[in-house]
Structure formats: structure tokens, C-alpha cells
C-alpha positions in Angstrom: -8.6 -0.5 36.7 -7.3 -3.7 35.1 -5.0 -3.8 32.1 -4.5 -7.1 30.1 -2.2 -7.8 27.2 -3.9 -9.5 24.3 -1.4 -11.3 22.1 -2.2 -13.6 19.2 -0.6 -15.4 16.2 2.8 -15.8 17.9 1.8 -19.3 19.2 -0.8 -21.8 18.1 -3.7 -21.4 20.5 -4.0 -17.6 20.9 -6.7 -17.9 23.5 -6.3 -14.2 24.3 -6.8 -13.0 20.7 -8.9 -9.9 20.2 -11.5 -12.0 18.4 -12.0 -14.5 21.2 -12.1 -11.6 23.7 -14.7 -9.7 21.8 -16.9 -12.8 21.5 -16.9 -13.0 25.3 -17.5 -9.3 25.8 -20.6 -9.3 23.5 -22.1 -12.1 25.6 -21.8 -10.1 28.9 -25.0 -8.4 29.8 -23.2 -5.6 31.7 -22.6 -3.7 28.4 -25.3 -1.8 26.5 -23.2 0.0 23.9 -20.5 -1.0 21.4 -18.3 1.3 19.3 -15.8 -0.2 16.9 -13.3 1.8 14.8 -11.1 -0.1 12.4 -8.7 0.7 9.6 -9.9 -2.2 7.5 -12.7 -4.7 7.5 -13.2 -8.0 5.7 -16.3 -10.0 4.8 -15.3 -12.8 7.2 -14.6 -10.3 10.0 -17.9 -8.6 9.7 -19.9 -11.9 9.4 -18.2 -13.0 12.6 -19.1 -9.7 14.2 -22.7 -10.1 13.2 -22.9 -13.4 15.1 -21.4 -11.6 18.2 -24.0 -8.8 17.8 -26.8 -11.4 17.6 -25.6 -13.0 20.8 -26.0 -9.7 22.6 -29.1 -8.4 20.8 -31.2 -8.5 24.0 -29.2 -6.0 25.9 -27.2 -3.8 23.5 -29.0 -0.6 22.9 -26.4 1.1 20.6 -24.0 -0.4 18.1 -21.6 1.8 16.2 -19.0 1.0 13.6 -16.5 3.1 11.6 -14.2 1.5 9.0 -11.6 2.9 6.7 -11.2 1.9 3.1 -7.6 3.1 2.3 -5.2 0.9 0.3 -8.1 -1.3 -0.9 -8.1 -2.8 2.5 -11.9 -3.1 2.7 -13.9 -4.7 0.0 -17.4 -4.1 -1.4 -18.5 -7.4 0.2 -17.3 -6.3 3.6 -19.2 -3.0 3.3 -22.3 -4.7 2.1 -22.1 -7.1 5.1 -21.8 -4.0 7.4 -24.8 -2.4 5.7 -26.8 -5.6 6.3 -26.0 -5.4 10.1 -28.5 -2.6 10.3 -26.4 -0.7 12.8 -25.1 2.9 13.0 -22.1 2.5 10.6 -19.8 4.8 8.6 -16.9 4.9 6.2 -14.1 7.2 7.0 -12.2 8.5 4.0 -10.1 11.4 3.0 -8.3 12.1 -0.2 -5.1 13.3 1.5 -2.2 10.9 1.9 -2.4 9.9 5.6 -4.3 6.6 5.9 -7.0 5.9 8.4 -5.4 3.4 10.7 -6.9 3.2 14.3 -8.2 0.0 15.9 -10.4 0.7 18.9 -13.2 -1.5 20.3 -15.2 0.1 23.1 -17.8 -1.7 25.3 -19.7 0.6 27.7 -22.3 -0.2 30.3 -24.0 1.5 33.2 -21.3 0.5 35.6 -18.5 -1.0 33.6 -16.3 -0.1 30.6 -13.9 -2.2 28.6 -11.6 -0.8 26.0 -9.4 -2.6 23.5 -6.7 -0.7 21.6 -4.1 -2.3 19.5 -3.2 -3.5 16.0 -6.2 -5.8 15.2 -8.3 -4.8 12.3 -11.9 -6.0 11.8 -10.8 -8.9 9.7 -10.7 -12.7 10.4 -6.9 -12.7 10.4 -6.7 -9.4 12.3 -8.9 -10.7 15.1 -7.5 -14.2 15.2 -4.7 -15.3 12.9 -2.2 -12.5 12.4 0.6 -11.7 14.9 -1.0 -8.8 16.7 -0.7 -6.9 20.0 -3.4 -5.1 21.9 -4.2 -3.9 25.4 -7.5 -4.4 27.1 -8.4 -1.9 29.8 -11.3 -2.7 32.1 -12.6 -0.3 34.8 -15.6 0.7 36.8 -17.3 3.9 35.6 -16.3 5.7 38.9 -12.6 4.9 38.4 -10.8 8.3 37.9 -8.0 6.8 35.8 -10.4 5.0 33.6 -12.6 8.1 33.2 -9.5 10.1 32.3 -8.3 7.7 29.7 -11.7 7.4 28.0 -12.2 11.1 28.1 -8.8 11.6 26.4 -9.7 9.2 23.6 -13.1 10.6 23.0 -11.8 14.1 23.1 -9.1 13.3 20.6 -11.5 11.5 18.2 -14.5 13.7 19.2 -15.9 14.1 15.7 -15.8 10.3 15.2 -17.5 9.5 18.5 -20.2 12.0 17.9 -20.4 11.1 14.2 -20.1 14.7 13.0 -16.8 14.4 11.1 -17.0 15.8 7.6 -15.1 12.7 6.3 -17.6 10.2 7.7 -20.0 8.7 5.1 -23.0 6.8 6.5 -23.0 3.4 5.0 -25.7 2.6 2.5 -25.8 0.8 -0.8 -25.7 4.1 -2.6 -22.6 5.3 -0.8 -20.9 1.9 -1.3 -21.6 2.0 -5.0 -20.3 5.6 -5.3 -16.9 4.6 -3.7 -16.8 1.6 -6.0 -17.4 3.7 -9.0 -14.6 6.1 -8.0 -12.2 3.1 -7.9 -11.6 3.5 -4.2 -13.4 0.4 -3.0 -12.4 -2.9 -4.8 -15.0 -5.3 -6.1 -12.7 -8.4 -5.8 -10.9 -10.0 -2.9 -7.5 -10.2 -4.6 -6.1 -7.2 -6.4 -3.2 -7.0 -8.8 -2.1 -3.5 -7.8 -2.3 -1.3 -4.7 -4.8 1.5 -4.8 -3.3 4.9 -4.5 -5.2 7.8 -3.1 -6.6 10.3 -5.6 -5.1 13.5 -4.3 -6.0 15.6 -7.3 -8.3 18.5 -7.2 -10.6 17.1 -9.9 -14.2 17.1 -9.0 -16.0 13.7 -8.9 -17.9 12.6 -11.8 -21.2 14.5 -12.0 -23.3 11.4 -12.1 -21.6 10.1 -9.0 -22.1 13.1 -6.7 -19.5 11.8 -4.2 -17.9 14.8 -2.6 -14.9 14.1 -0.3 -14.0 17.1 1.8 -10.4 18.3 2.0 -8.7 17.7 5.4 -5.7 19.3 7.0 -2.8 16.8 7.4 0.0 16.5 9.9 3.6 17.2 8.9 5.9 14.2 9.2 9.3 15.0 10.9 12.1 15.1 8.3 14.1 12.4 10.2 11.2 9.9 9.5 11.4 10.7 5.8 15.0 9.7 5.3 18.3 11.2 6.2 18.5 14.7 7.6 18.9 17.3 4.9 20.7 19.8 7.1 21.0 20.9 10.7 19.3 24.2 9.7 16.2 22.3 8.5 16.1 20.1 11.6 16.6 23.1 13.9 13.6 24.7 12.2 11.6 21.5 12.6 12.5 21.3 16.3 11.4 24.9 16.8 8.1 24.3 14.9 7.3 21.3 17.0 8.3 23.1 20.2 10.7 20.4 21.1 13.3 21.3 23.8 16.6 19.9 22.4 18.9 22.3 24.1 21.9 20.4 25.5 23.7 20.4 28.8 25.5 17.6 30.6 23.5 16.0 33.4 26.8 15.6 35.4 29.5 17.7 33.8 32.3 16.6 36.1 31.8 13.0 34.8 32.5 14.0 31.2 36.2 14.0 30.3 37.5 15.8 27.3 39.3 13.3 25.1 40.0 15.5 22.1 39.4 18.9 20.7 40.0 19.8 17.0 41.5 22.9 15.6 39.3 25.1 13.3 37.1 22.8 11.2 37.7 23.0 7.5 35.6 22.3 4.4 37.3 18.9 4.1 36.6 18.1 7.7 33.0 18.9 7.3 32.6 17.2 4.0 31.7 20.4 2.1 33.1 20.2 -1.4 33.9 23.7 -2.6 37.0 24.2 -4.6 38.6 21.8 -7.1 41.1 20.7 -4.5 38.4 19.8 -1.9 37.0 16.3 -2.3 34.0 15.0 -0.2 35.4 12.1 1.8 32.5 11.4 4.1 35.1 11.3 6.9 37.4 13.3 9.2 40.9 12.5 10.4 41.5 12.6 14.1 44.4 15.1 13.8 46.2 16.2 16.9 44.2 19.4 17.3 44.8 21.1 20.7 46.3 18.0 22.2 50.0 18.2 23.2 52.7 15.6 23.3 50.8 12.8 21.6 51.6 10.6 18.7 48.5 11.1 16.6 49.4 7.9 14.6 48.5 5.7 17.6 46.8 7.9 20.3 43.2 7.6 19.1 43.3 3.8 18.6 45.3 3.1 21.7 43.9 5.7 24.1 40.7 7.4 23.0 38.8 4.5 21.5 40.7 1.6 23.0 37.7 0.1 24.8 35.6 -0.3 21.6 35.3 -3.7 19.9 37.8 -3.6 17.1 37.7 -6.0 14.2 39.7 -6.2 10.9 37.8 -5.4 7.7 37.0 -8.5 5.6 36.7 -6.6 2.3 39.3 -7.5 -0.3 42.1 -5.0 -0.3 41.1 -3.5 3.1 41.8 -6.4 5.4 44.6 -4.5 7.0 42.2 -1.9 8.4 40.7 -2.1 11.9 37.2 -0.8 12.4 34.9 -0.2 15.4 31.6 1.4 16.0 31.2 4.2 18.5 27.8 5.4 19.7 28.2 9.2 19.7 25.8 11.9 20.7 26.0 14.9 18.3 25.5 18.4 19.7 25.7 21.2 17.1 25.4 24.8 18.1 23.7 23.9 21.4 21.1 21.5 19.8 21.1 17.8 20.7 20.6 15.7 17.6 20.7 12.4 19.4 23.0 9.4 19.3 24.4 7.9 16.0 26.5 4.8 15.3 29.8 6.2 14.0 32.4 3.9 12.4 36.0 4.6 13.5 38.7 3.2 11.2 42.4 2.8 12.1 45.2 1.9 9.8 47.9 0.0 11.8 50.4 -0.2 9.0 53.7 1.4 9.7 55.1 1.3 6.2 52.9 3.9 4.6 53.8 7.4 3.6 51.3 8.8 6.0 52.7 6.9 8.9 56.3 8.0 8.1 55.1 11.6 7.9 53.6 11.2 11.3 50.0 11.9 10.1 46.9 10.6 11.9 46.1 7.0 11.1 42.6 7.1 12.6 39.4 8.7 11.2 35.7 8.7 11.7 33.1 8.2 9.0 30.3 10.7 9.3 27.7 8.2 8.0 24.1 9.3 8.8 25.4 12.6 10.3 27.1 13.7 7.1 24.4 16.1 6.1 24.1 17.4 9.7 27.7 18.6 9.8 28.1 19.7 6.1 27.2 23.3 6.9 29.1 26.5 5.9 28.4 28.1 9.3 30.4 25.3 11.0 33.6 26.1 9.1 36.1 27.5 11.6 34.4 26.2 14.6 35.8 23.4 16.7 34.7 19.9 17.7 35.2 18.5 21.2 34.9 14.8 22.0 33.8 13.9 25.5 33.5 10.6 27.3 31.3 9.9 30.3 33.7 8.1 32.6 30.8 6.5 34.5 29.2 4.9 31.5 30.9 2.4 29.1 31.7 4.0 25.8 29.3 7.0 26.1 30.7 9.6 23.8 29.5 13.1 23.0 30.8 15.3 20.1 30.0 19.0 20.5 30.6 21.3 17.6 30.4 25.0 18.4 
């Protein structure tokens, strides 16, 4: 099995563009079947494909094409050009919010198979001009790795490859006109606004008779929708997705305890409750369980001394030193991953806090603020570890 990277648009010639590669493949008489699946298609892309098909007309027995029409990415002209190809062609469309976005070009013969999977749509720019990345996989049909790969793809997209999917619409002038009349397929090349999917439950216009079946949709993990809402929600998500995020040190003896807090308070955890509790978004590194330290200097000079410290350049804050620590957060035994946490130290010795021997160093919760702002963490303790074998590898465990 041979795997080749097809890159294009990042330099001037792009000899290994998907478009140039497909032109060569269509001219090879070792293939008898072509199946293309593309999120979008343009008039120019389809016209170019028609010339490729014509060059291989003598030995291609089956020609299949599936295109998406989301986000007005495929015009009426492109669909009409596909219809004129006279091949087995379909539109894939669903009302639900996920867009149809695969790009797969499959060439199959009696003894050989070539598969291209990547980012190139069936458009002139997608095949030649845009900065795109794809992989081409070539193998003999008795190659076990190749067979396994192709089987996985065809099994996953089974209802596309056997053309039984309920959201496939066989391309014809009637179907094209119905999608145009619904406002889903644009009639012009340039549009003033992006088309949004019609996710309502309204029935199509009676004179149109275009029925689009409902389709189950995948849930997007909360951490890809924005900041975590809470560690309870994320824990529930992890359970639903059957992700093992339980935590244990790979080599516990390499992890040194740098600091352990006392019982965490509402203020520490950024949970505003009473009138005297203000959400600060940060936590002071108080002495905690450490003995015989000067908490005014200890954390800057001993705990985080290897970080790259710089003075703040903001007006009025130029006396503050700041550094960023990459800290893994483990809460109640669940590993939430590594976050960039800003550590701030005030080196001034003339402040009331310094004279009262208070801590002069604190961390800003940043992106983890909503992870730790939980009532059930009040009274628990935080322990900061450092892996002595890895530079600046910190772990904060709250339990």
C-alpha cells in the first residue's frame, strides 16, 4: 500500500494538486469505477470533471457522484452541469444543523484501488487553487490493509455507497428546481448573505412536494461550544461518551508536592455567595499546610521560579510580574486536561499586604474558572505537584 501527500496552493506550481491527480487517474485504464463525494461543487469544477470522464469513457463502467448543497456552496449551474453528465448522481441534504462536508474520491478496478481523502471540494479552486491537503492511498485489491481501510469507509458511509440513504435526492431538473424554489440552492454565483438551514417543522409548499426526512444528529462536546459550564456537566459528558478520564500519575515518585492548600473557600473557588464574597477570578497562594515559609516570596522564588517571568506593560500595573504555567487540572479524580494559567506576583515591599506578611502571589483561574466554581468543592483541598523529570510540568489536584 502506498500513501502520498497531495498538497496544493501553498506554492505556485502545485503539481500534486487533487485536480491534476484526478486527471491522471481518469486516464488510467486500470479503473472501471469512480465514486466522488463532495461537500460542494461549482460549475467550473463539474465541467472539468466532465472532460476527465470523457477521457476515460471507454473503460469506466460506473460513475457515481454525491454533492452537498449546504451554505449555498453549490449553485444551480453546478447541479445542471452534473445532471448533463448523465451519470448516477445525487444531492445529499438534511434540514438539521450539521453540514455535509466529506471529500472522498474513489477509483476502483479489478486489481487496483486508489482513494483520495482530504479537504478538496469539487470546485476549480478546491481541486487546484486553494491551499488544501489530502492523502492518496493506492493499493492492490489483495492488500489486507487497503481492504480494511476501504471496508471501514464503506461501512461508515454505507447508505451513501449503496445509494439508499433517505437524504439522498437523485439529481434531475425537477429536483434541482424544487431545491431552488425552497431557497436552498442559489441561482446566482455571488450571494449577499449566507443561507441558513431551514430547521423548522413546517411542511414544504404543497406545489413543491419536496420532502426532506428528519435525521438524528450528533451531540457536540461542550468544550467545543465554548468554555466549560461546570465540571458536573463535563463529567456527565465524559460519562455519556464513555471516555476514560480517571487520573493517576504514570510515575508517582517523580511528582513532588509543591504546595497544599487549606480548606478551599467560596472566595478561593470564585463562588460569589454573600455580600462580602466578591468573585475575583483568582486564588492567593496562601501558606496552606506548608511550614516555615515566607508566603510573600516562597511561591515566586521557589515554586514557580523556573517559569519565564515578565513585568506587566499595562499602565498602573507595571510593577507586577507575570508568568504562564501549564497546569493539568484533576478534580474529584477526573482529568480535565492542561490549561495555561497566569501566575502573578507583586514584588513591592511597601504595601499593607506585604507588611502584614500576606501572600503576594496568586493564580488566575482563566478558562478553568467555571470548572472550579462548584459548591461541592468548598472545604476540599488543592494540591500542586511538579514532575521533577519534565520542565515545568504541573498538576493541580482538587479533592
